N, C-alpha and C positions, 0 to 999 in steps of 0.2 A: 331199922328205920323208925323214926319217931314222928308222930303227927301232932299238930297243934290246931285245935278247932276254936275259932272265934265266933261265938253264937250270939246273934242279936235278938233278944226276946221281944223287941218291938217291931220286928219285921211283919209285914202283911197286917198292919194295924193291930199287932199283939194277938193275932189269931193263929199262931204257928206253934203253940206250946206242945200240942200232941205230936207234932212232927219232930220236935227236938227230942222228945222221949224216944221216939222210934229211931232217930239217928244214933243216939247214944247206945241203945240196945243193939243195933246192927253193928256198930263198931266193936262192942264187947264180944259179939259172936265171932267176929273175924279173928280175934286174938291180936289185933294190931296194938302196938304200944302208942298211947295217945294221952294228951292232956287237953283240957278245955276250959274256957272261961265264958261266962255270960256277961255281956257288956253291950251298951247301946249308943253312946254318943260318938260322934265322928272322931274326936281327939282321943277318946279312950280306945276305940278300935284301932286307930292308927298306931297308938303307943303299944298296944299288945302285939300288933304285927311286927313292929320294930323290935320289941323284946324277943319274940320268937326267932326273928332273923338273926339277932346277935347271940342267942343262946344255942344255936346249932341244930334246931329242928330241921328234919329233912323235907317236910311238907307242911305248909301253912294253909288252912282251909277256912274260907269265909262261909258262914252259914247265915244266910239272910237274903236281902234284896240287893238291887244295884247300888244303893247307898253304902251298904255294908261292904260290898265288893270294892267300891272305890276307896273307902277308908283303909281297908286292909292292903290294897295295892300300894297306897301311899307309904305304908310302913316298910316297903321293900326298897325305897329310894331316899337319897338325900335331896336337899333342895335344888341341887344342880342336875338332877336327873340321872345320877349314878346309882347302880345297885350297891347296897351295903353288905350283902352276902348272897349265897347261892341257892336257897331253898326253892322247891317247886311250889306253885300256887294252884290250889284246887277250890272248887265251888260246890256247895250243896245249896240249891236255890229254894228259899222259902218266902220270897217276896211277891210283889204284885205285877210288875212289868218286866219280864225277863229278856230285855234287849241284849245284854251281854251274853247270856247263855245261847240265845237264838243265833247270834252273830258268830259265835266261836264253836258251836257244836258240843255243848254241854247238856246232858240230859236233865230234864226237869223231874224225872222219876228218881226218887231218892235211892232206891235199891240199885238201879243202874248206875247212878252217879257214884255211889260208894264202890261198886265193882270196878269202875274206871280208876278210882284212887288206888285200889289194890294192885291192879295190873295196868299201869298208866301208859298212855301215849302222850308225848310232850309236843306241844305246839309253841314255838317261840314267836311271841307277838310283840309289836311295838306299841308303847303307850305314849300318851301326850303329856306335855308339861305346860302348865298355864299359869301366867302371872296376872293378877287382877287387883283392883282396889277393894278392900273389904268395907269401905264406906262410900256413900253416894258422892260426897265431896272428896275427890282424889287426895289421898294422903298415905295411909298405911297400905303397903303392897304385900300380898301374900302369894306364895308359890305352891301349887299342888299338882298332882298328877291326875290323869283321867284315862279311861280305857275305851270308851265308846265315842261320845260326841259332846262337844261344847256348843252352846247356843248363845248368840249375842242378840239382845233385843226381846222380841215377843216370848221366846222360849223360857226366860226367867220368870215372867209373870204366869205363863202356863204351868210351869212346875209348881209354883206356890199354890195356885188354885187347885190344880188336879190332885196334888198330894193331900189336900184337905178333904176333897169330896169323893175320891175314888172308893173309899170304904162303903159309900152309899150307892154309887152309880156303877162301879166296875171300872176297869182300866180304860177300855176304848171310849165309853161314853163320857167318863170323867175328863179325859184329855180333850175330847171334841168340845165339850161344854166350856172347858177352860180356854180353848183357842177362840171360840166365838165371844166369850166374855172379854178377853183381853183385846181382841180386834175392835170391839165396840168401845172399850174404855181407854185405849191408848192409840195414838197416831203413829205415823211413820217417823223415822229419825234420820237426821243428816249425820253421816259418819265419814271420818277420814280413815281410809284403810290402806295399809302398806302390805303388799304381797311380794315376798322375796325381794324387798328393797324398792319396789315401784309403788309410789303413793298416788292415790286418787281420792276424789270426793264422791260419795254416793248419797244423793239428796233425798230419796224416798225409800228408805230401807225399813222393812218390817222385821226381818230376822235373818241372821247369817248362821248357818250350821257348819262347824269345822269338825270333821270326824274321820274315824278309821273304819267304823263298822257299818254294815248294811242298815241296821235299825238305828234310827235317830232317837225316837221316843215313842213308846206306846202305839206301835203299828205304823207310825210315820217312817218312811224308809227311802233309801236310794236303791237303784237297780242292783248294785253290787258294792260290797265293801272294798277296802284297799287290801291288796295282796300283802302277806306278812313281811315280805322282803322289800316292799316299796317304802321309800323314806319320805312320802308326802301325806298330806291330808287332802280330803275333798272339801271344797267350799260350796255350799248351796245357799244362794242369796235369794230371799223372797223380797220383791220390791214392786213399787208402782201398783199396789193392790187397791182395787175398788170393790164395792159391794157386788157389782155385776160380775166381776172376775172371780169372786170367792168360791162358788161351786166348782169351777174348773180347777182352781188352785188346790182345793181340798182333795179332789179326785186324784190329782197328779201326785201330791205328797203321800197319799195313802197307798198308791199303786207303785210308786217309784218310777213313773213314766213322765219325764219332764219334756213336754212338747210345746211349751209356751215360754220361750226365752225372754220375752218382754216382762214376764212375771217371775220366772225361776231361772236363775243363771247358775250353771254348774262348771266349776273349774278346779284346779289342783294347786297346792302350795306347800312349800317346805317350812316357811315361817311367815306368820301373819300378825300384824299389829292393828289394833282398833282404838280410835279416839272418837268421842262424841262432840258434835258441834252445837247441839241444842238440848242441854239438860242431861240428867242421869240416865244411863242405859244399863240394864241389868245383864248379868252374866250367869249362865247355868251350865253345869256339866254333869254327866252320868245321872241325870234325873233330879238334881237338887239345885235350887237357886243358891248362889254362893257369894255374889258381890256385884261389882259395877266396873264399867270402863274407867280408865284405860286398861287395855288387856293385850297380852302377847301370848301366842301359842306356837309351840314347836314340839318336836319329838324329844322324849327322854333319850339319854345317851345309850342306855343299855336295854336290851329286850327282857321280857318276862317269860319264864318257863311255865306255861299253862298246861294243866292236865285236862285232856279232852277224851271223848269216847273214841275207841278204835273203829 
């Protein structure tokens, strides 16, 4: 068996270099046959993952944060959501906000995570496929995959702000500050939403989360994720938000207990499409702002073979 490590030296705001040395030392001690690259941009990580898929590596390992994980997963698929080959996928987490690892049972302890790679348990997970405009004025459409959650609306602005300030504030505080900042700076949006072919207008939407995992972003969560064999996403819509309702809303999204359906609506869908009725609306997934509406979300055709702890 041969392993391919894709190492992002910019993970955790470039504070993970000692961890990388430890990872390579531990791999050498195990006697495993492996190659590795240091690479940081989305497209470069995706391209290296695709290369490793096509070159016959048995296991491809993302070493970084959720952005690195997302880019590496995209190298497993073509734009139609089909797997291009059969390697297993592993993660050694060196990032800031471990939503993917917490959701799927991957240890944040490097030695334990490496041990799991040597003696693997495989979990077949379903990933999402998202089409979106890469410009505020709809034109160029891009298709990517995601593993945790996509956010329409407030989430894109929160991702932009929190990714800049978390190195100073930490994960939880940085995300909370970004939420409050964006709530003050941007209003609600009027969206046209099509859920499994049924279209409706939502007049006062703050954010819609379309996800598979328990953790949406940086401690914000639902009560449970989607079962691996379920072919749906959950949709969590935050709407009709007022300053008076904000404390209750924040409590519910951080505890995963949605007791105010007038503010937080929870449902399921297999395919969902979004259009904006009043200006550009951002799109974010797996922790990074990516583009704008219009947007379509559905499952990738093929599952991913993920290595988890036994």
